[in-house]
KOLBABA-275117 format. One line per 4 residues: number of its first residue (from 0); their letters; for each residue x, y, z of N, C-alpha, C, O. Coordinates in nm, 3 decimals, padded with zeros to 5 digits. Each point is the difference from the previous one (the first is absolute). Example, Ala and Ser with C-alpha at 12.3 -4.5 7.8 and 13.67 -1.06 7.14 Angstrom:
BEGIN
0> as> 01.319/-00.569/00.780/-00.089/00.119/00.000/00.090/00.120/00.000/00.104/-00.002/00.066  -00.139/00.107/-00.138/00.082/00.119/00.006/-00.077/00.109/00.073/00.051/00.111/00.017;
END
This chain:
BEGIN
0> mlhn> 00.084/-00.116/00.000/-00.084/00.116/00.000/00.089/00.124/00.000/00.097/00.007/00.076  -00.128/00.090/-00.161/00.077/00.123/-00.009/-00.066/00.108/00.084/-00.122/00.010/00.005  00.203/00.069/00.061/-00.048/00.112/00.080/00.047/00.128/-00.067/00.107/00.003/-00.061  -00.184/00.102/00.072/00.037/00.128/-00.058/00.090/00.077/00.094/-00.023/00.004/00.121;
4> lefk> 00.124/00.056/-00.176/00.090/00.088/00.073/-00.016/00.136/-00.065/00.035/00.018/-00.116  -00.088/00.078/00.190/-00.026/00.131/-00.058/00.130/00.075/-00.021/00.083/00.009/00.090  -00.066/00.044/-00.210/00.123/00.070/-00.037/-00.029/00.148/-00.015/-00.088/00.040/-00.076  00.162/00.041/00.148/-00.014/00.146/-00.005/00.137/00.059/-00.028/00.100/-00.071/00.007;
8> pmgq> -00.092/00.201/-00.039/00.130/00.063/-00.018/00.087/-00.026/00.124/-00.049/00.002/00.112  00.178/-00.026/-00.135/00.086/-00.049/00.106/00.078/00.109/00.071/00.105/00.044/-00.048  -00.156/00.000/00.160/00.076/00.082/00.093/00.051/-00.092/00.109/-00.026/-00.120/-00.006  00.097/00.172/00.103/00.055/-00.085/00.106/-00.110/-00.072/00.078/00.017/-00.116/00.038;
12> teis> -00.128/00.183/-00.015/-00.111/-00.063/00.071/-00.056/-00.117/-00.079/-00.029/-00.106/00.056  00.015/00.123/-00.186/-00.053/-00.106/-00.085/00.098/-00.117/-00.010/-00.043/-00.115/-00.005  00.172/00.144/00.001/00.100/-00.107/-00.004/-00.008/-00.083/00.128/00.007/-00.123/-00.005  -00.020/00.190/00.118/-00.014/-00.071/00.128/-00.128/-00.082/00.003/-00.001/-00.113/00.048;
16> slgk> -00.108/00.169/-00.100/-00.127/-00.070/-00.004/00.008/-00.124/-00.090/-00.051/-00.106/00.034  00.116/00.121/-00.148/00.021/-00.112/-00.093/00.077/-00.112/00.070/-00.037/-00.117/-00.008  00.144/00.154/00.075/00.081/-00.098/00.072/-00.079/-00.071/00.108/00.015/-00.121/00.020  -00.100/00.194/00.050/-00.083/-00.059/00.105/-00.100/-00.098/-00.060/-00.023/-00.108/00.055;
20> qiad> -00.038/00.145/-00.167/-00.095/-00.089/-00.065/00.067/-00.129/-00.045/-00.057/-00.109/00.013  00.179/00.120/-00.065/00.075/-00.118/-00.043/00.034/-00.086/00.121/-00.016/-00.122/-00.004  00.064/00.184/00.112/00.034/-00.074/00.122/-00.123/-00.068/00.059/00.007/-00.116/00.041  -00.119/00.187/-00.037/-00.123/-00.057/00.055/-00.044/-00.123/-00.079/-00.037/-00.102/00.058;
24> rrke> 00.042/00.112/-00.190/-00.041/-00.113/-00.085/00.098/-00.117/00.017/-00.043/-00.116/00.007  00.171/00.145/-00.001/00.101/-00.105/00.019/-00.026/-00.075/00.130/00.004/-00.123/00.004  -00.031/00.197/00.101/-00.027/-00.061/00.131/-00.131/-00.079/-00.003/-00.009/-00.107/00.061  -00.091/00.158/-00.131/-00.128/-00.069/-00.013/00.020/-00.138/-00.065/-00.069/-00.096/00.034;
28> lnis> 00.165/00.089/-00.125/00.030/-00.125/-00.071/00.105/-00.085/00.074/00.038/-00.107/-00.046  00.007/00.156/00.162/00.102/-00.069/00.079/00.129/-00.026/-00.080/00.055/-00.110/00.002  -00.011/00.214/-00.072/00.124/-00.006/-00.078/00.102/00.090/00.067/-00.032/00.114/00.034  00.153/-00.162/-00.014/00.105/00.084/00.057/00.053/00.095/-00.108/-00.022/-00.022/-00.119;
32> qadl> 00.091/00.126/00.162/00.062/00.091/-00.097/00.099/-00.077/-00.087/00.008/00.024/-00.121  00.067/-00.115/00.181/00.099/-00.078/-00.076/-00.068/-00.086/-00.105/00.047/-00.011/-00.113  -00.160/-00.050/00.150/-00.073/-00.083/-00.097/-00.058/00.085/-00.113/00.006/-00.039/-00.117  -00.061/00.155/00.152/-00.053/00.090/-00.103/00.112/00.043/-00.095/-00.019/00.003/-00.121;
36> aems> 00.133/00.029/00.176/00.115/00.040/-00.083/00.037/-00.113/-00.096/00.020/00.023/-00.119  -00.009/-00.144/00.170/00.038/-00.113/-00.083/-00.104/-00.030/-00.107/00.034/-00.021/-00.117  -00.162/00.019/00.155/-00.107/-00.032/-00.095/-00.016/00.105/-00.109/-00.041/-00.031/-00.111  00.073/00.156/00.143/-00.020/00.108/-00.096/00.127/00.035/-00.077/-00.006/00.073/-00.100;
40> gvsl> 00.121/-00.124/00.144/00.125/00.033/-00.066/00.052/00.138/00.036/00.081/00.058/-00.073  -00.127/-00.006/00.185/00.040/00.132/00.049/00.087/-00.021/00.123/-00.023/-00.095/00.075  00.121/00.180/-00.054/00.087/-00.019/00.115/-00.073/00.022/00.131/-00.097/00.077/00.007  00.142/-00.144/00.097/-00.058/00.016/00.134/00.013/00.145/00.045/-00.091/00.055/00.061;
44> rtvn> 00.203/00.007/-00.091/00.021/00.140/00.037/-00.106/00.090/-00.065/-00.050/00.094/00.063  00.018/-00.123/-00.188/-00.102/00.079/-00.071/-00.138/-00.021/00.062/-00.073/00.097/00.022  00.037/-00.222/00.006/-00.129/-00.029/00.064/-00.010/00.074/00.133/-00.101/00.064/00.029  00.206/-00.073/00.051/00.002/00.068/00.130/-00.014/00.151/-00.017/-00.075/00.064/00.073;
48> gies> 00.146/-00.009/-00.169/-00.005/00.144/-00.025/-00.137/00.047/-00.044/-00.046/00.106/00.042  -00.018/-00.184/-00.128/-00.134/00.036/-00.048/-00.100/-00.005/00.115/-00.079/00.092/00.020  00.083/-00.202/00.057/-00.095/-00.015/00.110/00.018/00.106/00.107/-00.097/00.039/00.066  00.218/00.007/-00.047/00.026/00.102/00.104/-00.018/00.142/-00.053/00.013/00.096/00.076;
52> gran> -00.042/-00.082/-00.207/-00.022/00.132/-00.058/00.126/00.075/-00.036/-00.006/00.118/-00.035  00.121/-00.186/00.042/00.127/00.065/-00.034/00.036/-00.012/-00.147/00.083/00.076/-00.050  -00.144/-00.171/-00.020/00.033/-00.023/-00.141/-00.122/00.031/-00.087/-00.113/-00.029/00.038  00.138/00.086/-00.153/-00.103/00.030/-00.098/00.019/-00.099/-00.115/00.089/00.019/-00.083;
56> psvk> -00.171/-00.125/00.077/00.024/-00.107/-00.097/-00.028/00.043/-00.144/-00.087/00.083/-00.026  00.161/-00.143/-00.065/-00.031/00.019/-00.142/-00.130/-00.075/-00.029/-00.043/-00.083/00.079  -00.018/00.114/-00.191/-00.123/-00.068/-00.039/00.027/-00.149/-00.016/-00.083/-00.082/00.040  00.196/00.045/-00.098/00.034/-00.141/-00.019/00.008/-00.073/00.134/-00.057/-00.108/00.014;
60> vlfe> 00.128/00.164/00.082/00.013/-00.062/00.133/-00.137/-00.010/00.066/-00.034/-00.103/00.059  -00.043/00.209/-00.068/-00.133/00.001/00.060/-00.087/-00.112/-00.059/-00.068/-00.071/00.074  00.069/00.056/-00.206/-00.078/-00.105/-00.063/00.046/-00.139/00.042/-00.083/-00.089/00.020  00.213/00.069/-00.005/00.053/-00.130/00.044/-00.053/-00.034/00.139/-00.044/-00.113/00.024;
64> llqv> 00.047/00.209/00.067/-00.048/-00.022/00.136/-00.151/-00.025/00.001/-00.048/-00.093/00.065  -00.026/00.176/-00.137/-00.145/-00.009/00.002/-00.050/-00.131/-00.061/-00.102/-00.054/00.042  00.175/00.005/-00.141/-00.039/-00.127/-00.061/00.005/-00.112/00.104/-00.092/-00.081/00.007  00.197/00.076/00.071/00.014/-00.102/00.105/-00.110/00.016/00.105/-00.053/-00.098/00.051;
68> lglv> 00.019/00.222/-00.019/-00.097/00.028/00.106/-00.145/-00.006/-00.047/-00.092/00.012/00.082  00.070/-00.031/-00.212/-00.136/-00.005/-00.052/-00.068/00.135/00.000/-00.122/00.009/00.015  00.200/00.097/-00.032/-00.052/00.136/-00.002/00.011/00.059/-00.140/00.084/-00.043/-00.079  -00.168/00.139/00.049/00.007/00.073/-00.127/-00.004/00.150/00.029/-00.049/00.043/00.104;
72> itlk> 00.102/00.033/-00.196/-00.006/00.146/00.009/-00.123/00.048/-00.076/-00.025/-00.043/-00.112  -00.049/00.132/00.174/-00.115/00.060/-00.064/00.029/00.148/-00.022/00.026/00.073/00.096  -00.029/-00.030/-00.220/00.023/00.140/-00.031/-00.134/00.072/-00.008/-00.097/-00.052/-00.057  00.092/00.170/00.116/-00.121/00.080/-00.003/00.034/00.138/-00.051/00.109/00.052/00.024;
76> ervv> -00.204/00.007/-00.096/00.017/00.137/-00.045/-00.005/00.092/00.120/-00.090/-00.009/00.084  00.185/00.097/-00.077/00.003/00.096/00.109/-00.096/00.114/-00.029/00.002/00.056/-00.109  -00.085/-00.023/00.204/-00.096/00.109/-00.014/00.065/00.124/00.055/00.045/00.004/00.115  -00.040/00.099/-00.198/00.058/00.127/00.041/-00.113/00.099/00.024/-00.080/00.026/-00.089;
80> he> 00.076/00.027/00.210/-00.102/00.099/00.034/00.052/00.139/-00.031/00.110/00.037/00.041  -00.189/00.039/-00.114/00.042/00.136/-00.035/-00.059/00.102/00.091/00.026/00.119/-00.016;
END
C-alpha cells in the first residue's frame, strides 16, 4: 500500500518535517536506519542526516528511500493570495 507524502517548497522547516515523516514511516515498518540505507542503496550517514533534518536529499535519493517505505510524493499547485 502506498502512502502520500505531501511535498511543499523546501525551507529548513519543511526539510525537518520531511525527515520526520520518513523516520516515522521507517519506525512504523520496524526498519532500522541501517536496513533502510541498505535496501535503498543510500548511505547510513545520508539516511541519518535526512531524518534529523540536516541533509537536503536529491530527488533521486528521496525516490529511492520512498520506494522502500511505500511512500509517494504528491505535488500540489501552490495557491498565491494577492
